[in-house]
N, C-alpha and C positions, 0 to 999 in steps of 0.2 A: 542383117545389120550387125556391124562390129561393135565391140564394147564401147570404143570411143565414140562411135557415131550415136549409140544409144545415150551415152552420158551427155553428149552435146545437145541432143534433142531434149533431154530432161532439163538441162540448164536454160535452153531457149524457152521452153514452156514455163518455167519457173519465173524467168524475167518478164515474160508476157503477162503471166497471171498475177504477179505480186503488185504491180503498179508502184513499186518503190525500188530503192537501191538495195541490192543483196550483197552481202559481204562474201569474200572468198570461203570463209568457214561455213556459211549457210550453202553456198553452191557445192562445197565438198561434202557436206552431210547428205544433200539431195542426190548427188551422183555417185556416191560411195568411192570418191577419189581423193587424192591428197589436195590440199589448198593450192599448192603450186600447179598441179595438173588441171585442176578445175579452173583456175585463173587463166591458164594457157588456152583451154578450150573456149572460154569466154572471149579471149582476144581473138582466137580464130573466127568465132561468130561475128565479132564486130568487123572484121576485115571482109568477111563475105557479104555482110549487109552493105558495107561501103562500096565494094567492087560492083554491086549491081544497082547503085544509085537508088536504093530503096527509100520510100517515104518514112521508113523507121530506121533508127540507128541504135546501136549498143554502145554505151560510152562508159569508160572508166571514170568514176566520180568518187573522189576521196579514197576511202578504203574499200569501195565495192564497184558493182556494175549495175547499170540501169538501161532498160529498153525504153525509148522515147520517140516522140516525133522529131523528124530531122530538122535541124536549124533552117529557118527560112519558111517553113510551112506551117508554123503555129498559128499565125494570123488567119490562115484559111480553114483551120480545122477546130478552133477552140469553141466555136458556136455549136459543134456536134459533141454531145456528152460522151466521154469515153465510157466503155461498157462497165468499168468498175466504179464509175462515178455517175450518180443519178443526175438527171437533167436539172432539177431544182438546185441541187448543190453546185453544179458547174455554173449556173447562172449567177449564184451569189459570189462565187470565186471570180467570175469575170468582172463583176462590179468592183470587188475589192481590187483586183489587178489593175483595172482601168482608172479608178478614182483615187488610188493610194497616194499619200496616206489618208485613210478615211476613218472617222470616228464610227464606232459600232452603233452609237445612237443615230447617226445619219443613215447607216446601212439599214437599220430597223425601219426607219421612215420609208425607205425604198422597197425593202423586202418583206416587211412585217415581222412579227415576233418569231416566226420560224427561223429567222436568220440567227438567233442565239444558238440554236442547236447546230446550225451549219457552221458557224464560227468555231465551235467546240470540235466538230469533226474535222474541219479543215486544218485546224491547229494540230490535232492528233496525227494527221496524215503528213504534217511537215511541210504543207503548202503555204501556210501563212504564219505570221507572227501577231500576237495579240498582246500589246503592252498596256499596262495600267495608265490611264490618262485622265486626271481628275476624277469625275464620277463615272467615266465610261472607259473604253479601251481604244487604242489607235491600232488600226489594222494595216499591215503591209504584207506583200508576198515575200517568200524566201528564195534562197538560192535553189532549193529543191523544186520550187515552182518553175523557175526558168529552165532548169535542167529537164524536168518532166515534159515541158512543152517545146524543148528544143530552142529556146531563146538564148542567144549568145551572151546576154548581159542580164543581170538582175536589177539594173538601174530602172527605176519607174518609167523614165521617158522612153528607154529602149523597149520596155514591155508595152507601153501605150502604142507605140508605132507599130509594133508587130500585130496588135490587136485591131488597129484602126483599118488595116488593108488599104482601100482607096478612099476611105471617108475623110472628111475634113474635121479636124479637132477644133472645137468652139471654146473660147474662153468667156466666162461670164463673171461679172462682179457679184459679190454676195447678194446684192439686191435682187438679181435675176436667177438665183439658184433654183428657187421653187418653180419658176417658169420652165427652166431647163429639164427639171425632173418631170414636169407635167408633159413636156413634148418629147420625152425620152431621147434627148440629144446625146451626142457623144461630146462630153464637155469636161473642163476642169475649172475650178474657181480661182480667180486671180484678182488682186486689187490693182488696177491700172492707174489709179489716181495718186496714191502715195505708195508705190511699189517698194517693197523690201527685197532682199536678195533673192528669196525663193519666187517672188513674183516676177522679177526680172528674168529668171530662167524659164518660167512658164510662158511669158510673153514671146520668148524665142521660139516656143514649141507650137503655139496655136496658130491657126490659119484664118480665123474669124473671130473678132472681139465684139461682144455685145455690151454696150455702155450706155449710160444715161444721156439724153440729149443735152448738147451745149458743152460737153467735155472733150470733143475730138482734138481740138488744138492743144489742150493741155496734155493729153495722152500721147500725142505725137512725139513728145520729148523721150518717150520710152518705148514706143511701139510704131513700127512703120507698115504693118500689114493691113488687111482689110478691116474696116470698122463698120458697125451697124448701130446707129443711135436708135434705141428702142423706147418710144413713148408708151408709158403705161398708166397715165393719169386717169384714163376712162376705160370703160369696157370696150368701146369700139377701137381705141388706140391699141389696147392689149391684143385684141384679135388680129388687127392689122400687122402689129409687130410680130406676133407668133407666126403668121403666115410668111412674112418676109424672112425671118430667121430660118425657118425650115427650108425655104427655097434657096437661100444663099448658102446654107450649110450642107444641102444635099442629104440630110438626114432628119429624123424625127417624125412625129405624127401629130398634126395640128387639129385634125378632125374632132376628137373628143372635147378639147378645149373650146374649139369654135362653137360646137353645139351647145356647150354649157353657157357660154357668153350669150349666145342668141336667145336662149331660154330666159336667162336673167334679165337681159335688156327688155324682153317682151313684158315680164313681170313688172319691172321698175317703171317702164313707161306707162303701163296701165295705171299704176298708183299715182304717177305724176300728173295725170289728167285732172285729179281731184285734189291736188296739193296746193297750198297757197303760193302765190307768186313770190319770187325772190329777187333780191338785188346783189349780184356778185360783186365782191370787193377786190378780186384778183383775177388775172387771166386764167388761172388753174380752175377756179370756181366757174368761170364763164364756160370752159370746155365741158365741165361736168353738166352744167345746165343745158347746153346744146345736145349733149348725149342723151340726157333724160327727157329732152323736149319739154322742159319746165317753162312756165311763163315767167319772163324777166320784165320787171317794171320798176320804176323809181321808188315807188311806195311799198315794194315787197319786203319781206324779211331779209335783213342783211346777212351775208354768208361769207366767211373767210377761213383760210386755213389756220389752225391752232398755233402754227409756228410764226405766223405773220405779225404777232404782236398788236393786233387790231381789235377793237371793240366791235362785237357782231351779235346778232340774235342767234346765229348758229355757227359754232366752231367746229370745223371739220378736221379730223386727225390727218396729219400730213406725213409724219415720220413714224410710222409703225415699225416694230421690229422685223428684221429680215427673216427671222424664224417663222413669222406668219406667211402663209401661202399668199402669192401675189394676188390671186383673184379674190381672196378674203379681204385684202386690204382695201380693194376698190369697193367691194360690197359694203364694208363698214362705213366708208364715206358716203356712199349713196344712201345708206340707211339713215345717217345723221342728217343729211339734207332733207330727206322726206319725213323725217321723224318730228320735226318742229324745233322748238327752242333748246338751246344747249343747257 
């Protein structure tokens, strides 16, 4: 092996092992060559990789060189943890890349407290930015992330498309985000009812929009793609809507939620057998009574949503905060109905 061949091999090995951009100075120190000669050998390596259409490429990035996945292949290999990045860390990185900009507090809800250490390490590696945002941090990927995975643009939309492969991107309003999390959907949050500029851009990107029943005509002013009106007033509606969403989107896992709903329904319906009869004052309460299989009669306890402005024996919470899990919202209403007077 000639001196140049050995030096080139050293440079190639360093680029492979480092997992980051190396400067000409670093390559020169490793190969015992001048910066100019080390850079020329790195350029030769880049040309060799390009000539054989390798899945790996060497690129000149800024003031240095990086070995990375070839552009266009990132979406197919991101799910496989690179040897220098452990699988739990790459999963956290994928969530940030896919849902960016994402609050660190939301990431913690998805990945748990371990994500605090993950964010710190990913930031040190130069793969994400973590900017102060109120009481949390706002997380986004960096140019270095796009370069590392061979994605031609650091624009969040381009990154999402590279990661999606052949999956459909689902848009959900804030009301349905906890459902999307439970189903492990490929989703982004959007406000389709009163969209701002960022929402209008996201509506162009999504292929299926999950929205509240009765809003389709209003949303058609801003969105012309496929819509799915998801009723979630009752446990049975929630299960049915979850099944439809997974079926239409081609992604997600409905089984854990369906099993939990079935278990809750069994328990609530057993309690309903000994509960007092009720008199629903609105269609929403009628649906809940049917789902619980409660006795409905004229002389029963009157029940109404707390938002209806009606006098009733039992007032059921209708507008809980979106931060509350969607299943817990329904459970809270059922407990109120079965618990007696407000």
